[in-house]
PyMOL Python script that loads the backbone (N, CA, C, O; Angstrom):
from pymol import cmd

cmd.read_pdbstr("""\
ATOM      1  N   MET A   1       8.856  -8.411   1.975  1.00  0.00           N
ATOM      2  CA  MET A   1       9.549  -7.168   1.707  1.00  0.00           C
ATOM      3  C   MET A   1      10.998  -7.445   1.301  1.00  0.00           C
ATOM      4  O   MET A   1      11.537  -6.817   0.391  1.00  0.00           O
ATOM      5  N   ARG A   2      11.593  -8.376   1.980  1.00  0.00           N
ATOM      6  CA  ARG A   2      12.994  -8.689   1.687  1.00  0.00           C
ATOM      7  C   ARG A   2      13.136  -9.228   0.273  1.00  0.00           C
ATOM      8  O   ARG A   2      14.045  -8.828  -0.454  1.00  0.00           O
ATOM      9  N   GLN A   3      12.238 -10.141  -0.127  1.00  0.00           N
ATOM     10  CA  GLN A   3      12.309 -10.709  -1.470  1.00  0.00           C
ATOM     11  C   GLN A   3      12.109  -9.642  -2.541  1.00  0.00           C
ATOM     12  O   GLN A   3      12.686  -9.729  -3.625  1.00  0.00           O
ATOM     13  N   ARG A   4      11.298  -8.643  -2.239  1.00  0.00           N
ATOM     14  CA  ARG A   4      11.011  -7.580  -3.202  1.00  0.00           C
ATOM     15  C   ARG A   4      11.962  -6.403  -3.061  1.00  0.00           C
ATOM     16  O   ARG A   4      11.834  -5.402  -3.767  1.00  0.00           O
ATOM     17  N   ARG A   5      12.909  -6.525  -2.152  1.00  0.00           N
ATOM     18  CA  ARG A   5      13.904  -5.464  -1.895  1.00  0.00           C
ATOM     19  C   ARG A   5      13.241  -4.132  -1.548  1.00  0.00           C
ATOM     20  O   ARG A   5      13.565  -3.081  -2.103  1.00  0.00           O
ATOM     21  N   ILE A   6      12.297  -4.221  -0.607  1.00  0.00           N
ATOM     22  CA  ILE A   6      11.588  -3.034  -0.124  1.00  0.00           C
ATOM     23  C   ILE A   6      11.963  -2.855   1.344  1.00  0.00           C
ATOM     24  O   ILE A   6      11.726  -3.746   2.160  1.00  0.00           O
ATOM     25  N   SER A   7      12.533  -1.732   1.673  1.00  0.00           N
ATOM     26  CA  SER A   7      13.005  -1.490   3.039  1.00  0.00           C
ATOM     27  C   SER A   7      11.864  -1.036   3.949  1.00  0.00           C
ATOM     28  O   SER A   7      10.837  -0.540   3.486  1.00  0.00           O
ATOM     29  N   ALA A   8      12.067  -1.214   5.235  1.00  0.00           N
ATOM     30  CA  ALA A   8      11.099  -0.724   6.221  1.00  0.00           C
ATOM     31  C   ALA A   8      10.967   0.797   6.107  1.00  0.00           C
ATOM     32  O   ALA A   8       9.869   1.334   6.250  1.00  0.00           O
ATOM     33  N   ASP A   9      12.072   1.487   5.853  1.00  0.00           N
ATOM     34  CA  ASP A   9      12.021   2.946   5.688  1.00  0.00           C
ATOM     35  C   ASP A   9      11.126   3.333   4.516  1.00  0.00           C
ATOM     36  O   ASP A   9      10.385   4.312   4.602  1.00  0.00           O
ATOM     37  N   ALA A  10      11.185   2.577   3.423  1.00  0.00           N
ATOM     38  CA  ALA A  10      10.329   2.853   2.267  1.00  0.00           C
ATOM     39  C   ALA A  10       8.862   2.672   2.647  1.00  0.00           C
ATOM     40  O   ALA A  10       8.017   3.479   2.259  1.00  0.00           O
ATOM     41  N   VAL A  11       8.559   1.629   3.395  1.00  0.00           N
ATOM     42  CA  VAL A  11       7.180   1.375   3.825  1.00  0.00           C
ATOM     43  C   VAL A  11       6.683   2.506   4.713  1.00  0.00           C
ATOM     44  O   VAL A  11       5.574   3.002   4.514  1.00  0.00           O
ATOM     45  N   TYR A  12       7.482   2.922   5.688  1.00  0.00           N
ATOM     46  CA  TYR A  12       7.089   4.025   6.564  1.00  0.00           C
ATOM     47  C   TYR A  12       6.854   5.304   5.760  1.00  0.00           C
ATOM     48  O   TYR A  12       5.892   6.032   6.006  1.00  0.00           O
ATOM     49  N   SER A  13       7.723   5.565   4.817  1.00  0.00           N
ATOM     50  CA  SER A  13       7.598   6.773   4.003  1.00  0.00           C
ATOM     51  C   SER A  13       6.300   6.769   3.205  1.00  0.00           C
ATOM     52  O   SER A  13       5.580   7.767   3.188  1.00  0.00           O
ATOM     53  N   VAL A  14       5.998   5.658   2.547  1.00  0.00           N
ATOM     54  CA  VAL A  14       4.769   5.568   1.753  1.00  0.00           C
ATOM     55  C   VAL A  14       3.547   5.627   2.650  1.00  0.00           C
ATOM     56  O   VAL A  14       2.560   6.278   2.306  1.00  0.00           O
ATOM     57  N   ALA A  15       3.594   4.960   3.792  1.00  0.00           N
ATOM     58  CA  ALA A  15       2.469   4.987   4.723  1.00  0.00           C
ATOM     59  C   ALA A  15       2.199   6.408   5.228  1.00  0.00           C
ATOM     60  O   ALA A  15       1.047   6.794   5.423  1.00  0.00           O
ATOM     61  N   ASP A  16       3.256   7.170   5.435  1.00  0.00           N
ATOM     62  CA  ASP A  16       3.116   8.543   5.959  1.00  0.00           C
ATOM     63  C   ASP A  16       2.711   9.561   4.894  1.00  0.00           C
ATOM     64  O   ASP A  16       1.966  10.497   5.183  1.00  0.00           O
ATOM     65  N   THR A  17       3.198   9.382   3.668  1.00  0.00           N
ATOM     66  CA  THR A  17       3.018  10.441   2.669  1.00  0.00           C
ATOM     67  C   THR A  17       2.232  10.004   1.441  1.00  0.00           C
ATOM     68  O   THR A  17       1.932  10.824   0.573  1.00  0.00           O
ATOM     69  N   GLY A  18       1.894   8.716   1.360  1.00  0.00           N
ATOM     70  CA  GLY A  18       1.235   8.205   0.170  1.00  0.00           C
ATOM     71  C   GLY A  18      -0.221   8.618   0.051  1.00  0.00           C
ATOM     72  O   GLY A  18      -0.779   9.274   0.931  1.00  0.00           O
ATOM     73  N   GLU A  19      -0.817   8.216  -1.057  1.00  0.00           N
ATOM     74  CA  GLU A  19      -2.205   8.552  -1.395  1.00  0.00           C
ATOM     75  C   GLU A  19      -3.065   7.289  -1.305  1.00  0.00           C
ATOM     76  O   GLU A  19      -2.739   6.266  -1.907  1.00  0.00           O
ATOM     77  N   VAL A  20      -4.155   7.368  -0.556  1.00  0.00           N
ATOM     78  CA  VAL A  20      -5.084   6.247  -0.477  1.00  0.00           C
ATOM     79  C   VAL A  20      -5.829   6.170  -1.807  1.00  0.00           C
ATOM     80  O   VAL A  20      -6.494   7.124  -2.212  1.00  0.00           O
ATOM     81  N   ILE A  21      -5.712   5.019  -2.487  1.00  0.00           N
ATOM     82  CA  ILE A  21      -6.367   4.884  -3.792  1.00  0.00           C
ATOM     83  C   ILE A  21      -7.534   3.902  -3.758  1.00  0.00           C
ATOM     84  O   ILE A  21      -8.370   3.911  -4.662  1.00  0.00           O
ATOM     85  N   GLU A  22      -7.603   3.060  -2.737  1.00  0.00           N
ATOM     86  CA  GLU A  22      -8.745   2.160  -2.545  1.00  0.00           C
ATOM     87  C   GLU A  22      -8.932   1.943  -1.053  1.00  0.00           C
ATOM     88  O   GLU A  22      -7.967   1.960  -0.288  1.00  0.00           O
ATOM     89  N   THR A  23     -10.171   1.741  -0.644  1.00  0.00           N
ATOM     90  CA  THR A  23     -10.450   1.404   0.747  1.00  0.00           C
ATOM     91  C   THR A  23     -11.213   0.089   0.796  1.00  0.00           C
ATOM     92  O   THR A  23     -12.003  -0.231  -0.092  1.00  0.00           O
ATOM     93  N   TYR A  24     -10.956  -0.650   1.845  1.00  0.00           N
ATOM     94  CA  TYR A  24     -11.595  -1.946   2.053  1.00  0.00           C
ATOM     95  C   TYR A  24     -12.180  -1.968   3.478  1.00  0.00           C
ATOM     96  O   TYR A  24     -11.604  -2.585   4.374  1.00  0.00           O
ATOM     97  N   PRO A  25     -13.312  -1.302   3.680  1.00  0.00           N
ATOM     98  CA  PRO A  25     -13.849  -1.166   5.041  1.00  0.00           C
ATOM     99  C   PRO A  25     -14.325  -2.480   5.649  1.00  0.00           C
ATOM    100  O   PRO A  25     -14.463  -2.581   6.868  1.00  0.00           O
ATOM    101  N   TYR A  26     -14.577  -3.483   4.818  1.00  0.00           N
ATOM    102  CA  TYR A  26     -15.120  -4.743   5.331  1.00  0.00           C
ATOM    103  C   TYR A  26     -14.109  -5.885   5.302  1.00  0.00           C
ATOM    104  O   TYR A  26     -14.495  -7.049   5.408  1.00  0.00           O
ATOM    105  N   ASP A  27     -12.832  -5.574   5.160  1.00  0.00           N
ATOM    106  CA  ASP A  27     -11.815  -6.627   5.209  1.00  0.00           C
ATOM    107  C   ASP A  27     -11.922  -7.373   6.534  1.00  0.00           C
ATOM    108  O   ASP A  27     -12.208  -6.788   7.579  1.00  0.00           O
ATOM    109  N   THR A  28     -11.683  -8.684   6.462  1.00  0.00           N
ATOM    110  CA  THR A  28     -11.728  -9.469   7.688  1.00  0.00           C
ATOM    111  C   THR A  28     -10.572  -9.072   8.591  1.00  0.00           C
ATOM    112  O   THR A  28      -9.491  -8.711   8.126  1.00  0.00           O
ATOM    113  N   SER A  29     -10.804  -9.142   9.793  1.00  0.00           N
ATOM    114  CA  SER A  29      -9.972  -8.749  10.938  1.00  0.00           C
ATOM    115  C   SER A  29      -9.889  -7.227  11.116  1.00  0.00           C
ATOM    116  O   SER A  29     -10.127  -6.737  12.220  1.00  0.00           O
ATOM    117  N   HIS A  30      -9.561  -6.468  10.068  1.00  0.00           N
ATOM    118  CA  HIS A  30      -9.479  -5.006  10.224  1.00  0.00           C
ATOM    119  C   HIS A  30      -9.770  -4.315   8.902  1.00  0.00           C
ATOM    120  O   HIS A  30      -9.404  -4.829   7.845  1.00  0.00           O
ATOM    121  N   PRO A  31     -10.427  -3.152   8.942  1.00  0.00           N
ATOM    122  CA  PRO A  31     -10.560  -2.357   7.712  1.00  0.00           C
ATOM    123  C   PRO A  31      -9.163  -2.005   7.204  1.00  0.00           C
ATOM    124  O   PRO A  31      -8.229  -1.837   7.988  1.00  0.00           O
ATOM    125  N   SER A  32      -9.036  -1.895   5.888  1.00  0.00           N
ATOM    126  CA  SER A  32      -7.717  -1.584   5.342  1.00  0.00           C
ATOM    127  C   SER A  32      -7.851  -0.659   4.145  1.00  0.00           C
ATOM    128  O   SER A  32      -8.950  -0.353   3.682  1.00  0.00           O
ATOM    129  N   GLU A  33      -6.697  -0.226   3.660  1.00  0.00           N
ATOM    130  CA  GLU A  33      -6.662   0.666   2.505  1.00  0.00           C
ATOM    131  C   GLU A  33      -5.415   0.379   1.689  1.00  0.00           C
ATOM    132  O   GLU A  33      -4.392  -0.074   2.202  1.00  0.00           O
ATOM    133  N   LEU A  34      -5.539   0.659   0.399  1.00  0.00           N
ATOM    134  CA  LEU A  34      -4.416   0.531  -0.527  1.00  0.00           C
ATOM    135  C   LEU A  34      -3.820   1.915  -0.719  1.00  0.00           C
ATOM    136  O   LEU A  34      -4.518   2.861  -1.085  1.00  0.00           O
ATOM    137  N   ILE A  35      -2.542   2.021  -0.471  1.00  0.00           N
ATOM    138  CA  ILE A  35      -1.842   3.299  -0.530  1.00  0.00           C
ATOM    139  C   ILE A  35      -0.799   3.243  -1.641  1.00  0.00           C
ATOM    140  O   ILE A  35      -0.033   2.285  -1.746  1.00  0.00           O
ATOM    141  N   LEU A  36      -0.785   4.282  -2.465  1.00  0.00           N
ATOM    142  CA  LEU A  36       0.245   4.444  -3.492  1.00  0.00           C
ATOM    143  C   LEU A  36       1.229   5.493  -3.028  1.00  0.00           C
ATOM    144  O   LEU A  36       0.841   6.574  -2.587  1.00  0.00           O
ATOM    145  N   GLY A  37       2.488   5.172  -3.128  1.00  0.00           N
ATOM    146  CA  GLY A  37       3.524   6.141  -2.809  1.00  0.00           C
ATOM    147  C   GLY A  37       4.734   5.902  -3.691  1.00  0.00           C
ATOM    148  O   GLY A  37       4.828   4.897  -4.395  1.00  0.00           O
ATOM    149  N   TRP A  38       5.643   6.838  -3.636  1.00  0.00           N
ATOM    150  CA  TRP A  38       6.848   6.773  -4.465  1.00  0.00           C
ATOM    151  C   TRP A  38       8.079   6.850  -3.575  1.00  0.00           C
ATOM    152  O   TRP A  38       8.154   7.661  -2.652  1.00  0.00           O
ATOM    153  N   VAL A  39       9.036   5.987  -3.874  1.00  0.00           N
ATOM    154  CA  VAL A  39      10.341   6.027  -3.225  1.00  0.00           C
ATOM    155  C   VAL A  39      11.330   6.256  -4.356  1.00  0.00           C
ATOM    156  O   VAL A  39      11.595   5.363  -5.162  1.00  0.00           O
ATOM    157  N   SER A  40      11.865   7.460  -4.401  1.00  0.00           N
ATOM    158  CA  SER A  40      12.620   7.936  -5.560  1.00  0.00           C
ATOM    159  C   SER A  40      11.691   7.830  -6.761  1.00  0.00           C
ATOM    160  O   SER A  40      10.620   8.436  -6.746  1.00  0.00           O
ATOM    161  N   ALA A  41      12.052   7.096  -7.787  1.00  0.00           N
ATOM    162  CA  ALA A  41      11.185   6.967  -8.967  1.00  0.00           C
ATOM    163  C   ALA A  41      10.407   5.646  -8.955  1.00  0.00           C
ATOM    164  O   ALA A  41       9.783   5.285  -9.953  1.00  0.00           O
ATOM    165  N   ARG A  42      10.443   4.936  -7.844  1.00  0.00           N
ATOM    166  CA  ARG A  42       9.811   3.608  -7.742  1.00  0.00           C
ATOM    167  C   ARG A  42       8.423   3.716  -7.110  1.00  0.00           C
ATOM    168  O   ARG A  42       8.289   4.171  -5.974  1.00  0.00           O
ATOM    169  N   PRO A  43       7.388   3.295  -7.849  1.00  0.00           N
ATOM    170  CA  PRO A  43       6.050   3.286  -7.247  1.00  0.00           C
ATOM    171  C   PRO A  43       5.904   2.062  -6.344  1.00  0.00           C
ATOM    172  O   PRO A  43       6.392   0.979  -6.666  1.00  0.00           O
ATOM    173  N   LEU A  44       5.230   2.250  -5.215  1.00  0.00           N
ATOM    174  CA  LEU A  44       4.943   1.140  -4.312  1.00  0.00           C
ATOM    175  C   LEU A  44       3.484   1.178  -3.904  1.00  0.00           C
ATOM    176  O   LEU A  44       2.905   2.250  -3.734  1.00  0.00           O
ATOM    177  N   HIS A  45       2.897   0.012  -3.748  1.00  0.00           N
ATOM    178  CA  HIS A  45       1.569  -0.137  -3.182  1.00  0.00           C
ATOM    179  C   HIS A  45       1.714  -0.807  -1.823  1.00  0.00           C
ATOM    180  O   HIS A  45       2.465  -1.770  -1.670  1.00  0.00           O
ATOM    181  N   ILE A  46       0.988  -0.289  -0.843  1.00  0.00           N
ATOM    182  CA  ILE A  46       0.956  -0.874   0.494  1.00  0.00           C
ATOM    183  C   ILE A  46      -0.501  -1.074   0.871  1.00  0.00           C
ATOM    184  O   ILE A  46      -1.313  -0.158   0.742  1.00  0.00           O
ATOM    185  N   VAL A  47      -0.836  -2.279   1.340  1.00  0.00           N
ATOM    186  CA  VAL A  47      -2.142  -2.495   1.935  1.00  0.00           C
ATOM    187  C   VAL A  47      -1.920  -2.417   3.437  1.00  0.00           C
ATOM    188  O   VAL A  47      -1.160  -3.195   4.015  1.00  0.00           O
ATOM    189  N   LEU A  48      -2.607  -1.451   4.060  1.00  0.00           N
ATOM    190  CA  LEU A  48      -2.403  -1.136   5.469  1.00  0.00           C
ATOM    191  C   LEU A  48      -3.719  -1.321   6.209  1.00  0.00           C
ATOM    192  O   LEU A  48      -4.712  -0.664   5.895  1.00  0.00           O
ATOM    193  N   GLY A  49      -3.726  -2.219   7.194  1.00  0.00           N
ATOM    194  CA  GLY A  49      -4.911  -2.430   8.015  1.00  0.00           C
ATOM    195  C   GLY A  49      -4.869  -1.516   9.238  1.00  0.00           C
ATOM    196  O   GLY A  49      -3.801  -1.077   9.666  1.00  0.00           O
ATOM    197  N   HIS A  50      -6.053  -1.238   9.794  1.00  0.00           N
ATOM    198  CA  HIS A  50      -6.117  -0.394  10.979  1.00  0.00           C
ATOM    199  C   HIS A  50      -6.908  -1.105  12.065  1.00  0.00           C
ATOM    200  O   HIS A  50      -8.113  -1.322  11.936  1.00  0.00           O
ATOM    201  N   ASN A  51      -6.219  -1.460  13.126  1.00  0.00           N
ATOM    202  CA  ASN A  51      -6.840  -2.056  14.292  1.00  0.00           C
ATOM    203  C   ASN A  51      -7.273  -0.919  15.203  1.00  0.00           C
ATOM    204  O   ASN A  51      -6.474  -0.398  15.982  1.00  0.00           O
ATOM    205  N   GLU A  52      -8.541  -0.535  15.102  1.00  0.00           N
ATOM    206  CA  GLU A  52      -9.035   0.619  15.866  1.00  0.00           C
ATOM    207  C   GLU A  52      -9.015   0.367  17.364  1.00  0.00           C
ATOM    208  O   GLU A  52      -8.781   1.294  18.138  1.00  0.00           O
ATOM    209  N   ALA A  53      -9.257  -0.881  17.793  1.00  0.00           N
ATOM    210  CA  ALA A  53      -9.296  -1.189  19.222  1.00  0.00           C
ATOM    211  C   ALA A  53      -7.964  -0.883  19.898  1.00  0.00           C
ATOM    212  O   ALA A  53      -7.933  -0.386  21.023  1.00  0.00           O
ATOM    213  N   ASP A  54      -6.872  -1.179  19.213  1.00  0.00           N
ATOM    214  CA  ASP A  54      -5.539  -0.944  19.771  1.00  0.00           C
ATOM    215  C   ASP A  54      -4.848   0.268  19.153  1.00  0.00           C
ATOM    216  O   ASP A  54      -3.700   0.564  19.484  1.00  0.00           O
ATOM    217  N   ASP A  55      -5.543   0.968  18.259  1.00  0.00           N
ATOM    218  CA  ASP A  55      -4.999   2.122  17.555  1.00  0.00           C
ATOM    219  C   ASP A  55      -3.622   1.814  16.955  1.00  0.00           C
ATOM    220  O   ASP A  55      -2.643   2.523  17.189  1.00  0.00           O
ATOM    221  N   GLU A  56      -3.585   0.720  16.168  1.00  0.00           N
ATOM    222  CA  GLU A  56      -2.345   0.350  15.506  1.00  0.00           C
ATOM    223  C   GLU A  56      -2.608   0.075  14.037  1.00  0.00           C
ATOM    224  O   GLU A  56      -3.707  -0.316  13.645  1.00  0.00           O
ATOM    225  N   HIS A  57      -1.576   0.287  13.233  1.00  0.00           N
ATOM    226  CA  HIS A  57      -1.642  -0.020  11.806  1.00  0.00           C
ATOM    227  C   HIS A  57      -0.837  -1.280  11.534  1.00  0.00           C
ATOM    228  O   HIS A  57       0.208  -1.510  12.143  1.00  0.00           O
ATOM    229  N   ILE A  58      -1.337  -2.093  10.612  1.00  0.00           N
ATOM    230  CA  ILE A  58      -0.726  -3.375  10.305  1.00  0.00           C
ATOM    231  C   ILE A  58      -0.426  -3.424   8.810  1.00  0.00           C
ATOM    232  O   ILE A  58      -1.326  -3.251   7.988  1.00  0.00           O
ATOM    233  N   VAL A  59       0.818  -3.655   8.462  1.00  0.00           N
ATOM    234  CA  VAL A  59       1.188  -3.806   7.057  1.00  0.00           C
ATOM    235  C   VAL A  59       0.761  -5.207   6.621  1.00  0.00           C
ATOM    236  O   VAL A  59       1.251  -6.209   7.143  1.00  0.00           O
ATOM    237  N   ILE A  60      -0.156  -5.262   5.659  1.00  0.00           N
ATOM    238  CA  ILE A  60      -0.640  -6.544   5.164  1.00  0.00           C
ATOM    239  C   ILE A  60       0.229  -7.023   4.009  1.00  0.00           C
ATOM    240  O   ILE A  60       0.645  -8.181   3.975  1.00  0.00           O
ATOM    241  N   THR A  61       0.499  -6.137   3.073  1.00  0.00           N
ATOM    242  CA  THR A  61       1.413  -6.473   1.969  1.00  0.00           C
ATOM    243  C   THR A  61       1.986  -5.198   1.373  1.00  0.00           C
ATOM    244  O   THR A  61       1.427  -4.110   1.512  1.00  0.00           O
ATOM    245  N   VAL A  62       3.111  -5.367   0.709  1.00  0.00           N
ATOM    246  CA  VAL A  62       3.796  -4.277   0.011  1.00  0.00           C
ATOM    247  C   VAL A  62       4.289  -4.848  -1.311  1.00  0.00           C
ATOM    248  O   VAL A  62       4.872  -5.932  -1.343  1.00  0.00           O
ATOM    249  N   TYR A  63       4.055  -4.121  -2.403  1.00  0.00           N
ATOM    250  CA  TYR A  63       4.497  -4.652  -3.692  1.00  0.00           C
ATOM    251  C   TYR A  63       4.695  -3.537  -4.711  1.00  0.00           C
ATOM    252  O   TYR A  63       4.212  -2.416  -4.548  1.00  0.00           O
ATOM    253  N   ASP A  64       5.421  -3.887  -5.765  1.00  0.00           N
ATOM    254  CA  ASP A  64       5.597  -3.009  -6.923  1.00  0.00           C
ATOM    255  C   ASP A  64       4.384  -3.230  -7.828  1.00  0.00           C
ATOM    256  O   ASP A  64       4.175  -4.351  -8.293  1.00  0.00           O
ATOM    257  N   PRO A  65       3.585  -2.208  -8.089  1.00  0.00           N
ATOM    258  CA  PRO A  65       2.437  -2.403  -8.974  1.00  0.00           C
ATOM    259  C   PRO A  65       2.903  -2.645 -10.412  1.00  0.00           C
ATOM    260  O   PRO A  65       3.744  -1.912 -10.934  1.00  0.00           O
ATOM    261  N   GLY A  66       2.357  -3.665 -11.033  1.00  0.00           N
ATOM    262  CA  GLY A  66       2.744  -4.008 -12.391  1.00  0.00           C
ATOM    263  C   GLY A  66       2.028  -3.147 -13.418  1.00  0.00           C
ATOM    264  O   GLY A  66       0.828  -2.895 -13.298  1.00  0.00           O
ATOM    265  N   ALA A  67       2.754  -2.701 -14.414  1.00  0.00           N
ATOM    266  CA  ALA A  67       2.179  -1.853 -15.470  1.00  0.00           C
ATOM    267  C   ALA A  67       1.110  -2.602 -16.260  1.00  0.00           C
ATOM    268  O   ALA A  67       0.248  -1.974 -16.875  1.00  0.00           O
ATOM    269  N   ASP A  68       1.153  -3.927 -16.253  1.00  0.00           N
ATOM    270  CA  ASP A  68       0.139  -4.703 -16.966  1.00  0.00           C
ATOM    271  C   ASP A  68      -1.180  -4.777 -16.196  1.00  0.00           C
ATOM    272  O   ASP A  68      -2.216  -5.096 -16.780  1.00  0.00           O
ATOM    273  N   GLN A  69      -1.155  -4.488 -14.901  1.00  0.00           N
ATOM    274  CA  GLN A  69      -2.356  -4.563 -14.076  1.00  0.00           C
ATOM    275  C   GLN A  69      -2.880  -3.204 -13.628  1.00  0.00           C
ATOM    276  O   GLN A  69      -4.004  -3.101 -13.135  1.00  0.00           O
ATOM    277  N   TRP A  70      -2.079  -2.173 -13.795  1.00  0.00           N
ATOM    278  CA  TRP A  70      -2.433  -0.842 -13.292  1.00  0.00           C
ATOM    279  C   TRP A  70      -2.298   0.200 -14.393  1.00  0.00           C
ATOM    280  O   TRP A  70      -1.540   0.020 -15.346  1.00  0.00           O
ATOM    281  N   SER A  71      -3.042   1.291 -14.250  1.00  0.00           N
ATOM    282  CA  SER A  71      -2.937   2.415 -15.184  1.00  0.00           C
ATOM    283  C   SER A  71      -1.526   2.985 -15.123  1.00  0.00           C
ATOM    284  O   SER A  71      -0.745   2.636 -14.237  1.00  0.00           O
ATOM    285  N   THR A  72      -1.208   3.851 -16.054  1.00  0.00           N
ATOM    286  CA  THR A  72       0.152   4.392 -16.131  1.00  0.00           C
ATOM    287  C   THR A  72       0.547   5.191 -14.889  1.00  0.00           C
ATOM    288  O   THR A  72       1.735   5.335 -14.599  1.00  0.00           O
ATOM    289  N   ASP A  73      -0.441   5.713 -14.151  1.00  0.00           N
ATOM    290  CA  ASP A  73      -0.121   6.435 -12.915  1.00  0.00           C
ATOM    291  C   ASP A  73      -0.259   5.543 -11.675  1.00  0.00           C
ATOM    292  O   ASP A  73      -0.084   6.016 -10.552  1.00  0.00           O
ATOM    293  N   PHE A  74      -0.571   4.254 -11.873  1.00  0.00           N
ATOM    294  CA  PHE A  74      -0.675   3.239 -10.834  1.00  0.00           C
ATOM    295  C   PHE A  74      -1.802   3.488  -9.835  1.00  0.00           C
ATOM    296  O   PHE A  74      -1.772   2.961  -8.723  1.00  0.00           O
ATOM    297  N   ARG A  75      -2.805   4.297 -10.230  1.00  0.00           N
ATOM    298  CA  ARG A  75      -3.915   4.607  -9.342  1.00  0.00           C
ATOM    299  C   ARG A  75      -5.182   3.787  -9.628  1.00  0.00           C
ATOM    300  O   ARG A  75      -6.048   3.659  -8.761  1.00  0.00           O
ATOM    301  N   GLU A  76      -5.289   3.237 -10.831  1.00  0.00           N
ATOM    302  CA  GLU A  76      -6.493   2.509 -11.207  1.00  0.00           C
ATOM    303  C   GLU A  76      -6.131   1.157 -11.808  1.00  0.00           C
ATOM    304  O   GLU A  76      -5.165   1.029 -12.560  1.00  0.00           O
ATOM    305  N   ARG A  77      -6.934   0.146 -11.458  1.00  0.00           N
ATOM    306  CA  ARG A  77      -6.712  -1.198 -11.994  1.00  0.00           C
ATOM    307  C   ARG A  77      -7.137  -1.240 -13.453  1.00  0.00           C
ATOM    308  O   ARG A  77      -8.116  -0.607 -13.850  1.00  0.00           O
ATOM    309  N   ARG A  78      -6.393  -1.986 -14.233  1.00  0.00           N
ATOM    310  CA  ARG A  78      -6.801  -2.243 -15.626  1.00  0.00           C
ATOM    311  C   ARG A  78      -7.815  -3.375 -15.596  1.00  0.00           C
ATOM    312  O   ARG A  78      -7.691  -4.307 -14.801  1.00  0.00           O
ATOM    313  N   LEU A  79      -8.806  -3.294 -16.452  1.00  0.00           N
ATOM    314  CA  LEU A  79      -9.829  -4.344 -16.509  1.00  0.00           C
ATOM    315  C   LEU A  79      -9.480  -5.415 -17.487  1.00  0.00           C
ATOM    316  O   LEU A  79     -10.238  -6.371 -17.653  1.00  0.00           O
TER     317      LEU A  79
END
""", "prot")
cmd.dss("prot")
cmd.show_as("cartoon", "prot")
cmd.util.cbc("prot")
cmd.orient("prot")
């Protein structure tokens, strides 16, 4: 997050208000989901795991989705 200049506040905001665009129910260790959210005009993707046993969420990664890999609205992968 530090290298990408993404603050913890930005992550919390996207996790709370973002849109789930992909789910990964069979991820190892915990099911997870890809969330798209916006911080000002900046799109962010967060992969968030859910440890149901402890009822906790785990940030797996956070990144700026690249326009070369994602649709113009950052919701769908380009093939």
